[in-house]
C-alpha positions in Angstrom: -5.2 27.1 -24.3 -5.4 24.5 -27.0 -8.1 21.8 -27.3 -5.8 19.1 -26.0 -5.0 21.1 -22.8 -8.8 21.7 -22.4 -9.6 18.0 -22.7 -6.8 17.1 -20.2 -8.2 19.7 -17.8 -11.7 18.2 -18.1 -10.4 14.7 -17.6 -8.4 15.7 -14.5 -11.3 17.7 -13.1 -13.6 14.8 -13.4 -11.1 12.7 -11.5 -10.6 15.3 -8.8 -7.0 15.8 -9.8 -5.2 19.2 -10.0 -5.0 20.7 -13.5 -1.2 21.0 -13.2 -0.9 17.2 -12.9 0.9 15.5 -15.8 2.4 12.1 -16.5 4.9 11.6 -19.3 2.2 9.9 -21.3 -0.3 12.8 -20.7 2.4 15.3 -21.8 3.0 13.4 -25.0 -0.7 13.4 -25.9 -0.9 17.1 -25.0 2.1 18.1 -27.0 1.1 16.0 -30.0 -2.5 17.5 -29.8 -3.6 13.9 -30.0 -7.2 13.2 -31.0 -7.0 10.2 -28.6 -7.6 12.6 -25.7 -11.3 13.0 -26.8 -11.5 9.2 -26.9 -9.9 8.8 -23.5 -12.3 11.3 -22.0 -15.4 9.6 -23.5 -14.2 6.1 -22.8 -13.4 6.9 -19.2 -16.8 8.6 -18.7 -18.5 5.5 -20.1 -17.0 3.4 -17.2 -19.4 5.2 -14.9 -22.6 3.9 -16.4 -24.0 0.8 -17.9 -27.3 -0.6 -19.2 -26.6 -3.8 -17.3 -24.9 -2.7 -14.1 -25.8 -0.2 -11.4 -23.6 2.9 -10.9 -22.4 1.3 -7.6 -21.4 -1.9 -9.4 -19.6 0.1 -12.1 -17.8 2.0 -9.3 -16.8 -1.2 -7.5 -15.6 -2.8 -10.7 -13.6 0.3 -11.5 -12.2 0.2 -8.0 -11.2 -3.5 -8.1 -9.5 -2.8 -11.5 -7.6 0.3 -10.2 -6.4 -1.6 -7.1 -5.3 -4.5 -9.3 -3.4 -2.2 -11.5 -1.8 -0.4 -8.5 -3.2 2.9 -9.8 -3.4 5.4 -6.9 -5.3 8.3 -8.7 -7.9 5.9 -10.1 -8.2 4.0 -6.8 -8.9 7.3 -5.0 -11.4 8.3 -7.6 -13.3 5.0 -7.7 -13.4 4.8 -3.9 -15.0 8.2 -3.7 -17.4 7.4 -6.6 -18.4 4.0 -5.0 -19.1 5.8 -1.7 -21.2 8.4 -3.5 -23.2 5.5 -5.1 -23.9 4.0 -1.7 -21.1 1.5 -1.4 -20.2 0.6 2.2 -16.7 0.4 3.6 -17.1 -3.4 3.6 -17.9 -3.4 -0.1 -15.0 -1.1 -1.1 -12.7 -3.2 1.1 -14.0 -6.4 -0.6 -13.3 -4.9 -4.0 -9.7 -4.3 -2.9 -9.4 -7.7 -1.3 -10.8 -9.3 -4.5 -8.1 -7.7 -6.6 -5.4 -9.0 -4.3 -6.8 -12.5 -4.0 -7.3 -12.8 -7.7 -3.8 -11.6 -8.4 -2.5 -14.6 -6.5 -5.0 -17.0 -8.0 -4.3 -15.7 -11.5 -0.6 -16.3 -11.2 -1.1 -19.7 -9.6 -3.8 -21.1 -11.9 -2.1 -19.6 -15.0 1.0 -21.6 -14.0 -1.0 -24.8 -13.7 -2.7 -24.1 -17.0 0.5 -23.3 -18.8 2.4 -26.4 -17.6 -0.5 -28.8 -18.2 1.1 -31.2 -15.8 -1.3 -33.4 -13.8 1.1 -33.4 -10.8 0.6 -29.7 -10.2 -3.2 -30.2 -10.1 -2.8 -32.8 -7.4 -0.7 -30.6 -5.0 -2.9 -28.4 -2.7 -2.8 -24.7 -3.6 -2.6 -23.6 0.0 -4.1 -20.2 -0.9 -6.6 -18.9 1.7 -9.8 -17.8 -0.1 -12.3 -17.1 2.8 -13.2 -13.8 1.1 -15.0 -15.9 -1.6 -17.1 -17.9 0.8 -19.6 -15.2 2.0 -18.9 -12.0 0.1 -20.6 -8.9 1.3 -21.3 -7.9 -2.3 -23.0 -11.2 -3.0 -21.8 -14.3 -4.8 -22.8 -13.1 -8.2 -21.1 -9.8 -8.0 -18.0 -11.2 -6.3 -17.7 -13.7 -9.2 -18.1 -10.7 -11.6 -15.3 -8.8 -10.0 -13.2 -12.0 -10.0 -13.8 -12.5 -13.7 -12.9 -8.9 -14.5 -9.6 -9.1 -12.6 -8.8 -12.5 -14.2 -9.4 -10.9 -17.6 -7.2 -8.0 -16.9 -4.5 -10.3 -15.6 -4.8 -12.7 -18.6 -5.7 -15.9 -16.8 -7.7 -17.9 -19.4 -8.5 -20.8 -17.0 -9.8 -18.3 -14.4 -11.8 -16.3 -16.9 -13.5 -19.4 -18.1 -14.2 -20.7 -14.6 -15.7 -17.4 -13.4 -17.7 -16.9 -16.6 -19.1 -20.4 -16.2 -20.0 -19.8 -12.6 -21.7 -16.5 -13.5 -23.8 -18.1 -16.2 -24.9 -20.9 -13.8 -25.8 -18.2 -11.3 -28.1 -16.6 -13.9 -26.0 -13.6 -14.9 -26.5 -12.4 -18.5 -23.7 -12.4 -21.1 -24.5 -8.6 -21.6 -23.8 -8.0 -17.9 -20.5 -9.9 -18.1 -19.5 -8.2 -21.3 -20.1 -4.7 -19.9 -18.1 -5.5 -16.7 -15.1 -6.6 -18.8 -15.6 -3.5 -21.0 -15.4 -1.3 -17.9 -12.3 -3.0 -16.7 -10.6 -2.6 -20.1 -11.3 1.1 -20.1 -10.1 1.7 -16.5 -7.0 -0.2 -17.5 -6.5 2.0 -20.6 -7.0 5.2 -18.6 -4.4 4.0 -16.1 -1.8 3.8 -18.9 -2.1 7.6 -19.1 -3.0 8.7 -15.6 -1.1 6.9 -12.8 
């Protein structure tokens, strides 16, 4: 067994996926004996810890990102990891709900931002957002999940609005930065394992 196959097996084992699992992308990396596999393993492992977020928060951010990216293996992994870190069913459900809600908001507000027409800002959005009113994860953390999903989905207006809210709530820039770092690495992993 070559080093690439060993690294793949280690990655899959950490995710609770059978060693025989392969995507086309994973096979390309394996056949090419890509050095990226070591980076992929280390980068993914770094999504599980943070100096500025609890393990449960890392897990919920990973879960929201995996749901947003429609990634079944990573959704399964982060659900299990979040539960192991003490997340309740209400909290994991809220992470999934946040991903869905922000997907609609990101499309809608990106449209408003792109067109820059005053008329579109005057028409009611008619998007229900009760989930944001009293989040079980707390206002600060729900805003953090919202920022992360907005960053992944590329909504500049939403990213700026959520980042501003977080700063006003007293969140540090380091905490915000780490949350986005985690989402970027979960997204990168999902390009290979899906």
